[in-house]
Legacy VTK file of the C-alpha trace (Angstrom):
# vtk DataFile Version 3.0
C-alpha trace
ASCII
DATASET POLYDATA
POINTS 615 float
0.000 0.000 0.000
1.545 3.326 -1.062
1.682 6.197 1.425
0.466 9.564 0.176
3.163 12.102 0.960
1.969 15.285 2.633
2.512 18.392 0.522
4.291 21.493 1.781
5.558 24.607 0.002
8.503 26.562 1.437
7.753 30.277 1.004
10.817 31.796 2.695
14.024 30.855 0.895
16.930 33.295 1.062
19.285 32.442 -1.767
22.832 33.650 -2.326
21.243 36.679 -4.012
20.419 37.893 -0.484
24.035 38.999 -0.613
26.097 37.987 2.437
22.902 36.836 4.198
21.451 33.925 2.277
23.519 30.901 1.363
21.065 28.806 -0.630
22.082 28.019 -4.175
19.160 27.718 -6.593
20.076 24.163 -7.795
20.144 23.067 -4.125
16.572 24.289 -3.580
15.363 22.520 -6.725
17.075 19.233 -5.841
15.532 19.419 -2.359
12.059 19.918 -3.872
12.581 16.988 -6.221
13.528 14.713 -3.334
10.595 15.903 -1.227
8.206 15.820 -4.208
7.239 19.419 -3.462
5.089 20.766 -6.307
6.148 24.388 -5.820
8.720 26.558 -4.056
9.313 30.285 -3.570
12.271 32.634 -3.761
12.083 35.443 -1.199
15.366 37.345 -1.106
15.839 40.499 0.943
14.848 43.668 -0.946
15.665 42.362 -4.419
14.602 40.128 -7.292
18.181 39.521 -8.500
17.738 35.757 -8.813
14.076 35.545 -9.823
14.633 34.966 -13.566
17.264 32.285 -12.983
15.072 30.706 -10.287
11.981 30.646 -12.495
13.764 29.126 -15.509
15.513 26.465 -13.405
12.251 25.509 -11.668
10.359 25.234 -14.957
13.090 23.031 -16.386
12.639 20.675 -13.422
8.840 20.626 -13.496
8.468 22.636 -10.284
6.181 25.662 -9.972
8.257 28.774 -9.215
6.742 31.336 -6.839
8.339 34.769 -7.195
8.533 36.762 -3.972
10.625 39.308 -2.122
11.156 40.089 1.556
10.769 43.880 1.477
11.654 46.411 4.162
8.559 48.413 5.207
9.018 51.747 6.978
6.285 53.853 8.574
6.580 56.542 11.252
3.780 55.009 13.330
5.320 51.543 13.562
8.540 49.729 14.268
10.023 49.026 10.823
10.254 45.441 9.599
9.891 43.145 6.595
6.896 41.941 4.634
6.947 39.062 2.168
5.327 40.040 -1.139
4.469 37.283 -3.634
3.330 37.607 -7.290
0.041 35.977 -8.202
0.012 36.997 -11.867
1.853 39.054 -14.453
0.133 42.151 -13.028
1.411 41.166 -9.595
4.941 40.830 -10.977
4.748 44.268 -12.624
3.546 45.803 -9.353
6.250 44.048 -7.340
8.841 45.159 -9.894
7.653 48.767 -9.513
7.749 48.540 -5.712
11.289 47.113 -5.690
12.478 49.640 -8.289
10.967 52.509 -6.308
12.565 51.248 -3.091
16.004 51.780 -4.679
15.482 54.687 -7.063
13.305 56.903 -4.843
12.985 55.655 -1.261
16.493 54.477 -0.451
17.890 55.620 2.910
21.668 55.407 2.588
22.016 51.784 1.418
18.661 50.631 2.832
15.849 50.386 0.256
12.276 50.393 1.592
8.606 50.705 0.685
5.868 52.654 2.454
2.184 51.966 3.054
1.455 54.598 0.417
3.488 52.575 -2.104
1.580 49.424 -1.162
-1.754 51.206 -1.637
-0.684 52.142 -5.180
0.839 48.801 -6.252
-0.937 45.927 -4.490
-3.035 44.309 -7.226
-2.414 40.554 -7.502
0.228 40.583 -4.756
0.018 38.258 -1.746
1.350 39.634 1.542
2.739 37.870 4.621
4.002 40.086 7.459
5.362 37.605 10.002
8.682 35.825 10.253
11.619 36.705 12.463
12.226 40.102 10.860
8.571 40.719 9.966
6.900 44.017 10.838
4.105 42.203 12.736
6.617 40.265 14.816
8.774 43.297 15.575
5.850 45.440 16.663
4.439 42.689 18.884
7.724 42.197 20.720
8.127 45.958 21.119
5.200 45.693 23.564
2.793 47.379 21.180
-0.123 44.923 21.002
-2.465 47.676 19.831
-0.117 48.522 16.966
0.164 44.854 15.995
-3.603 44.584 15.743
-3.863 47.831 13.786
-1.260 46.436 11.376
-3.507 43.439 10.685
-6.379 45.796 9.907
-4.151 47.943 7.687
-2.878 44.973 5.678
-6.403 43.589 5.289
-7.591 46.934 3.954
-4.775 46.999 1.371
-4.546 43.326 0.357
-8.013 41.971 1.311
-8.082 38.187 0.787
-4.442 38.252 -0.370
-3.211 38.897 3.183
-2.207 35.837 5.213
-1.158 35.493 8.837
2.197 33.766 9.182
3.323 31.470 11.969
6.780 30.008 12.695
8.082 27.705 15.438
11.651 27.434 16.679
13.372 25.438 19.368
14.368 27.251 22.589
12.037 30.205 22.033
9.601 30.175 24.968
8.604 33.827 24.538
7.027 32.973 21.154
4.088 31.212 22.847
2.229 34.448 23.572
2.881 35.685 20.033
1.479 32.441 18.645
-1.672 32.940 20.719
-1.973 36.463 19.344
-1.688 35.157 15.764
-4.291 32.457 16.416
-6.688 35.047 17.834
-6.095 37.388 14.857
-6.667 34.532 12.428
-9.946 33.561 14.108
-11.129 37.146 14.587
-10.546 38.273 10.982
-10.958 34.855 9.312
-7.413 34.942 7.868
-5.773 31.607 6.969
-2.628 30.857 8.984
0.443 29.814 6.974
3.351 27.833 8.424
6.764 29.062 7.253
10.415 28.608 8.133
13.319 31.021 7.627
15.561 29.103 5.204
19.082 30.522 4.877
21.025 27.340 4.097
20.450 23.773 2.941
21.117 21.617 5.995
22.125 21.792 9.654
25.805 21.180 8.901
26.071 24.591 7.184
25.185 26.535 10.355
28.767 27.339 11.372
29.697 28.419 7.829
26.625 30.678 7.740
27.659 32.322 11.006
31.059 33.003 9.448
29.347 34.446 6.351
27.359 36.854 8.563
30.560 37.803 10.430
32.307 38.607 7.137
29.381 40.844 6.192
29.353 42.599 9.591
33.165 42.721 9.874
32.994 40.872 13.197
34.881 37.973 14.735
33.157 34.655 15.388
33.719 35.056 19.114
32.063 38.523 19.281
28.919 38.510 21.430
27.293 41.427 19.608
27.354 39.776 16.184
24.285 38.682 14.241
23.981 34.906 14.207
21.751 32.408 12.472
19.338 30.049 14.176
19.915 26.297 14.346
16.549 26.040 12.570
17.527 28.186 9.549
17.852 25.198 7.214
15.257 23.815 4.768
13.152 21.382 6.756
11.627 18.317 5.150
7.862 18.042 4.787
7.824 15.588 7.698
9.773 17.976 9.919
7.327 20.807 9.165
4.263 18.638 9.798
5.827 17.280 13.017
6.528 20.856 14.121
2.870 21.743 13.575
1.375 18.358 14.521
-1.341 20.147 16.527
-2.259 22.345 13.526
-1.389 20.414 10.324
-3.730 22.699 8.349
-1.137 25.494 8.737
1.226 23.412 6.584
-1.548 22.430 4.180
-2.409 26.118 3.734
0.928 26.691 1.975
-0.692 24.927 -0.989
-3.329 27.696 -1.002
-0.582 30.191 -1.810
0.803 27.979 -4.608
-2.676 27.569 -6.126
-3.240 31.334 -6.064
-0.031 31.925 -8.038
-0.008 31.443 -11.816
2.941 33.648 -12.803
6.281 32.451 -14.129
9.172 34.370 -15.660
9.956 32.906 -19.086
12.307 33.752 -21.930
10.950 36.572 -24.074
11.534 37.637 -27.687
13.896 40.543 -28.327
12.331 43.943 -27.655
13.938 47.123 -29.050
12.710 50.695 -29.524
11.002 50.898 -32.891
12.580 53.539 -35.126
10.258 55.200 -37.639
10.428 58.471 -39.589
7.687 59.976 -41.777
5.786 56.711 -42.053
8.866 54.587 -42.879
9.660 51.678 -40.548
13.107 50.730 -39.225
13.746 48.221 -42.033
13.132 50.781 -44.771
15.210 53.398 -42.953
18.118 50.979 -42.542
18.070 50.020 -46.223
17.785 53.632 -47.355
20.605 54.953 -45.143
22.954 52.070 -45.961
22.335 52.252 -49.720
22.762 56.041 -49.852
26.005 55.861 -47.865
27.432 53.097 -50.079
26.614 55.084 -53.245
28.649 58.007 -51.859
31.566 55.698 -51.046
31.422 54.159 -54.560
31.486 57.618 -56.168
34.344 58.816 -53.967
36.675 55.819 -54.386
37.940 54.433 -57.689
39.056 51.245 -55.915
35.511 50.627 -54.583
33.930 51.673 -57.904
35.864 48.940 -59.718
34.338 46.351 -57.343
30.917 48.004 -57.262
28.954 44.787 -57.835
30.775 42.994 -55.015
29.897 45.801 -52.585
26.255 46.046 -53.706
25.732 42.273 -53.489
27.341 42.165 -50.053
25.157 45.035 -48.860
21.983 43.353 -50.079
22.968 40.076 -48.389
23.727 41.779 -45.071
20.554 43.880 -45.128
18.388 40.822 -45.801
20.041 38.969 -42.919
19.661 41.901 -40.501
16.014 42.516 -41.436
15.071 38.817 -41.289
16.682 38.452 -37.860
14.853 41.553 -36.576
17.906 43.658 -35.756
17.331 46.754 -37.911
16.587 48.916 -34.858
19.786 47.701 -33.182
21.959 48.954 -36.079
20.091 52.275 -36.252
20.376 52.880 -32.488
24.124 52.159 -32.454
24.644 54.326 -35.542
22.693 57.175 -33.946
24.679 57.438 -30.708
28.025 56.909 -32.472
27.309 59.659 -34.996
26.094 61.944 -32.185
29.400 61.376 -30.378
31.428 62.126 -33.510
29.454 65.343 -34.156
30.111 66.416 -30.564
33.870 65.868 -30.828
33.892 62.744 -28.656
36.525 60.286 -29.930
35.082 56.952 -31.065
37.081 53.840 -31.869
37.313 52.750 -35.535
35.717 49.400 -34.712
36.940 46.098 -33.314
35.672 42.612 -32.736
33.396 40.718 -35.093
31.256 43.834 -35.756
34.054 45.203 -37.963
33.065 42.545 -40.525
29.799 44.293 -41.363
29.527 46.428 -44.494
26.255 47.909 -43.180
28.110 49.014 -40.035
30.723 50.756 -42.194
28.016 52.461 -44.282
26.276 53.723 -41.116
29.612 55.006 -39.682
29.421 52.525 -36.811
32.886 51.403 -37.879
35.563 53.102 -39.990
36.771 49.838 -41.557
35.939 48.583 -45.034
35.342 44.852 -44.388
35.714 43.865 -48.056
39.067 45.615 -48.372
40.384 43.813 -45.270
38.722 40.453 -46.008
36.480 40.453 -42.910
33.503 38.084 -42.647
30.008 39.302 -41.812
29.005 35.811 -40.597
31.309 36.127 -37.591
29.030 38.940 -36.403
25.592 37.779 -37.548
24.885 34.326 -38.883
21.353 33.157 -39.768
22.543 29.578 -39.194
23.548 30.409 -35.614
21.051 32.791 -34.033
22.812 35.024 -31.529
22.488 38.603 -30.325
24.503 41.213 -32.257
27.163 42.851 -30.124
29.188 45.872 -31.268
32.148 46.685 -29.024
32.041 50.474 -29.212
34.975 52.403 -27.746
34.537 55.987 -26.534
36.945 58.452 -24.989
37.089 57.465 -21.331
36.466 61.016 -20.088
33.377 61.600 -22.280
31.725 58.169 -22.313
29.126 59.265 -19.747
28.046 62.115 -22.058
27.048 59.559 -24.696
25.115 57.513 -22.135
23.284 60.663 -20.966
22.388 61.423 -24.590
20.910 57.943 -25.001
19.045 58.284 -21.724
17.574 61.628 -22.806
16.598 60.315 -26.257
14.920 57.067 -25.203
13.692 57.989 -21.704
15.370 57.906 -18.301
13.603 54.725 -17.180
14.090 53.032 -20.568
17.886 52.960 -20.253
19.935 51.207 -17.578
23.303 49.700 -16.809
23.577 45.973 -16.098
24.249 44.462 -12.689
27.090 42.011 -12.063
27.932 39.932 -9.005
31.199 39.167 -7.281
31.672 35.819 -5.553
33.994 34.247 -2.979
37.119 33.153 -4.842
39.496 30.616 -3.221
42.087 33.072 -1.882
39.486 35.639 -0.768
37.463 32.942 1.003
40.558 31.755 2.905
41.487 35.329 3.904
37.982 36.277 5.050
37.331 33.040 6.935
40.811 33.135 8.491
40.216 36.666 9.770
36.783 35.821 11.231
38.048 32.734 13.114
41.149 34.765 14.112
43.973 32.698 12.703
47.370 34.488 12.650
47.640 36.818 9.652
51.061 35.458 8.695
49.696 31.908 8.592
46.787 32.997 6.362
49.204 34.815 4.013
51.393 31.730 3.687
48.387 29.547 2.820
47.076 32.060 0.270
50.460 32.273 -1.453
50.367 28.504 -1.929
47.009 28.652 -3.747
47.680 29.132 -7.487
46.105 32.166 -9.159
45.579 31.587 -12.860
42.491 33.325 -14.317
42.976 31.470 -17.615
42.736 28.101 -15.844
41.234 28.681 -12.373
41.517 25.978 -9.755
38.860 25.329 -7.089
39.762 24.870 -3.431
38.818 21.197 -3.534
41.088 20.681 -6.581
43.884 22.502 -4.779
43.490 20.404 -1.619
43.422 17.215 -3.663
46.683 18.113 -5.418
48.566 19.370 -2.336
49.788 16.727 0.105
51.091 19.351 2.584
47.646 20.955 2.973
46.053 17.525 3.330
48.506 16.718 6.104
47.971 20.121 7.812
44.191 19.615 7.724
44.606 16.195 9.281
46.871 17.365 12.107
45.664 20.904 12.819
41.950 21.375 13.731
42.171 25.126 12.996
43.458 24.562 9.450
40.838 21.863 8.923
38.114 24.263 10.112
39.491 27.043 7.881
39.334 24.928 4.726
35.991 23.265 5.496
34.253 26.624 6.026
36.005 28.146 2.992
34.862 25.208 0.844
31.272 25.909 1.906
31.520 29.623 1.065
33.552 29.320 -2.141
31.551 30.491 -5.146
28.774 32.136 -3.106
27.819 35.622 -4.294
29.021 38.319 -1.918
28.465 41.736 -3.524
26.908 43.477 -6.514
28.505 45.842 -8.989
27.784 47.184 -12.472
28.938 45.857 -15.836
31.922 47.869 -17.053
30.325 48.717 -20.392
26.892 47.119 -20.796
23.792 49.294 -21.285
20.253 48.144 -22.126
17.798 50.293 -24.084
14.114 49.377 -24.081
11.015 50.404 -26.006
9.152 50.996 -22.712
9.977 51.723 -19.041
12.282 48.959 -17.852
10.383 48.543 -14.575
7.593 47.080 -16.753
10.020 44.344 -17.817
12.315 43.820 -14.829
13.082 45.473 -11.479
15.716 48.198 -11.257
18.497 48.759 -8.749
20.653 51.733 -7.873
24.362 51.418 -7.212
25.184 53.551 -4.142
28.086 55.059 -6.125
25.927 56.163 -9.070
22.584 57.800 -9.849
22.189 55.713 -12.988
19.535 52.935 -12.802
20.824 49.355 -13.008
18.957 46.191 -14.027
18.437 43.666 -11.221
19.095 40.804 -13.654
22.654 39.998 -14.732
23.660 40.046 -18.403
22.678 36.429 -19.114
19.153 36.906 -17.784
18.735 40.415 -19.203
19.109 38.842 -22.648
16.739 35.986 -21.767
14.011 38.467 -20.851
14.324 40.033 -24.319
16.683 42.983 -23.873
19.802 43.619 -25.960
23.054 44.816 -24.447
24.857 47.776 -26.010
28.540 48.122 -25.131
29.761 51.616 -24.212
33.444 51.041 -23.510
35.579 53.788 -22.030
39.026 53.583 -23.620
41.930 55.567 -22.239
43.861 55.181 -25.507
41.308 57.345 -27.335
41.665 60.026 -24.657
45.457 59.926 -25.001
45.241 60.211 -28.809
42.881 63.183 -28.597
45.054 64.992 -26.047
48.185 64.294 -28.124
46.544 65.728 -31.266
45.515 68.827 -29.287
49.055 69.405 -28.030
50.471 68.943 -31.542
47.880 71.362 -32.931
49.034 73.936 -30.369
52.435 73.605 -32.042
50.871 74.062 -35.491
51.146 70.331 -36.298
47.784 69.159 -37.681
47.021 65.424 -37.607
43.760 63.756 -38.621
43.951 60.421 -36.834
41.452 58.901 -39.275
43.759 59.596 -42.218
47.056 58.207 -40.930
48.807 55.759 -43.230
48.220 52.080 -42.571
51.381 51.106 -44.440
53.938 53.327 -42.700
57.324 51.509 -42.635
58.606 53.161 -39.448
55.445 52.132 -37.586
55.912 48.482 -38.556
59.588 48.630 -37.552
58.524 49.902 -34.131
55.956 47.129 -33.797
58.530 44.493 -34.784
60.839 45.751 -32.034
58.226 44.854 -29.390
58.338 48.367 -27.890
54.543 48.593 -27.688
53.937 49.508 -24.027
50.893 51.783 -23.891
49.544 50.671 -27.282
46.036 49.256 -26.944
45.862 45.458 -27.350
49.580 45.238 -28.211
51.070 45.975 -24.784
50.643 42.545 -23.165
53.708 40.342 -22.829
52.250 37.640 -25.098
51.513 40.138 -27.880
54.963 41.774 -27.578
56.655 38.378 -27.883
54.501 37.517 -30.918
55.357 40.827 -32.620
59.094 40.222 -32.191
58.836 36.687 -33.582
LINES 1 616
615 0 1 2 3 4 5 6 7 8 9 10 11 12 13 14 15 16 17 18 19 20 21 22 23 24 25 26 27 28 29 30 31 32 33 34 35 36 37 38 39 40 41 42 43 44 45 46 47 48 49 50 51 52 53 54 55 56 57 58 59 60 61 62 63 64 65 66 67 68 69 70 71 72 73 74 75 76 77 78 79 80 81 82 83 84 85 86 87 88 89 90 91 92 93 94 95 96 97 98 99 100 101 102 103 104 105 106 107 108 109 110 111 112 113 114 115 116 117 118 119 120 121 122 123 124 125 126 127 128 129 130 131 132 133 134 135 136 137 138 139 140 141 142 143 144 145 146 147 148 149 150 151 152 153 154 155 156 157 158 159 160 161 162 163 164 165 166 167 168 169 170 171 172 173 174 175 176 177 178 179 180 181 182 183 184 185 186 187 188 189 190 191 192 193 194 195 196 197 198 199 200 201 202 203 204 205 206 207 208 209 210 211 212 213 214 215 216 217 218 219 220 221 222 223 224 225 226 227 228 229 230 231 232 233 234 235 236 237 238 239 240 241 242 243 244 245 246 247 248 249 250 251 252 253 254 255 256 257 258 259 260 261 262 263 264 265 266 267 268 269 270 271 272 273 274 275 276 277 278 279 280 281 282 283 284 285 286 287 288 289 290 291 292 293 294 295 296 297 298 299 300 301 302 303 304 305 306 307 308 309 310 311 312 313 314 315 316 317 318 319 320 321 322 323 324 325 326 327 328 329 330 331 332 333 334 335 336 337 338 339 340 341 342 343 344 345 346 347 348 349 350 351 352 353 354 355 356 357 358 359 360 361 362 363 364 365 366 367 368 369 370 371 372 373 374 375 376 377 378 379 380 381 382 383 384 385 386 387 388 389 390 391 392 393 394 395 396 397 398 399 400 401 402 403 404 405 406 407 408 409 410 411 412 413 414 415 416 417 418 419 420 421 422 423 424 425 426 427 428 429 430 431 432 433 434 435 436 437 438 439 440 441 442 443 444 445 446 447 448 449 450 451 452 453 454 455 456 457 458 459 460 461 462 463 464 465 466 467 468 469 470 471 472 473 474 475 476 477 478 479 480 481 482 483 484 485 486 487 488 489 490 491 492 493 494 495 496 497 498 499 500 501 502 503 504 505 506 507 508 509 510 511 512 513 514 515 516 517 518 519 520 521 522 523 524 525 526 527 528 529 530 531 532 533 534 535 536 537 538 539 540 541 542 543 544 545 546 547 548 549 550 551 552 553 554 555 556 557 558 559 560 561 562 563 564 565 566 567 568 569 570 571 572 573 574 575 576 577 578 579 580 581 582 583 584 585 586 587 588 589 590 591 592 593 594 595 596 597 598 599 600 601 602 603 604 605 606 607 608 609 610 611 612 613 614
């Protein structure tokens, strides 16, 4: 006789995207759900949706229903501030949550703390489920601040805003006697207002064995030592409990566990890959395809008339142009070429140095005709298929170099042209690398600095062929022996192995910009880097592209700045040089290159390139 397994849905999972707080990796959550036969699971990171796209796609691939949520900081003058868990029911719910999260960073942010207000919730609550309990929840905090009246008024306030989408949340932990009275309060509120009670658990890591490593992670974030009494620490219960453990915990009220399925059934939204979306360019009734063809053809005619060499191969150029235009139009990238051409030509008109073109984009004749590049691909034997190939569908990607000092002017132009909220930089994430993990863990557990330095020097650093800590340990008999004989070294490496690869901080992509045909907060949530006023996508480059946005590269190149300043100084001495007209066959230049004396010359200054030039 088969036993029907009781269903439970974990609604509070803090992944590694809860930077330096959560330590759950998305594949770990999915594998856990598979083993437990859980039909659904939620992501609920603190104040961000960084991992929601990745989470949704990975869940769908494994046949698990993803529930997109966020543990948001709520601030109001009348109450003790705390968190609320907001969950998307539908696409409208996702758009509202995206707007709330974006607003928390772009408008409401206090120092580095993003937050929402009750006014924000009143504006953007449609199809959002709200839970206000949990250890850091606003209901919990206000109750334990001896403000029972305020706790009850909070229930009324949330019911008024969210109606039947507000749920009371209950948690149970070992060694917490003072939670009994709070539980009674929640039971009374649930009965009084007929609100379903939901059982949840604060999940920061996968299993009990990770507890010590998680404490170290929190210490690294707080810049504390493990032995400090005033440090934040995690609970022994902060791991993902099995369905049986949750039902055993609530054996007197199993319906609280069953009610988690109510949340899953209310939610029908998933984040899926979307087709490419670009601003549509149209002038006087002509669409972007017609404009692209017209501009490219007109420019090529001028080039044919101005150059005898090109005129002699006119048919080759015209056939190549037709082929490229057909490919670009059929792949839907006409707007992309026109947008890039527009901001490059604006930069050139405003005396901002622009690179002549590099990478696979230099193989496009259309790009040359639109002044995106200054290189004739037919003359130099460059292939268009390396850039765009109908047999291998991939996003176009021009590497556009601008003068380092004036790059931001071009970005501001784009922002002004397409709309402030339609343009954003792209977020990136830094993770614990082997040496950094050893250093941080060693400091927190207070090993001697000299000993940590010696260990770090032994770990090879080769970005071209990186080695993991486990690979390093396996190949180093001395470290194996030290781990066996010294408990401190063993502890250092075991904790570092647990933290290695976890995300630890966010940053912005050095060059990537996305441009949309509508406000980006209607596609994905936005973030603000504390060091910049420029909006940043909350999805990394991989997932920005999956949601249908194209990356434009705005690279700041010091070489272009140096060239411009050099030309200015020469002009002051009555020496006029047009850098775009320098000879490409100058003998003295090639002699200099052959000598290997190329320090300071872009892409030729590395040791490998210098050695190749000499050979």
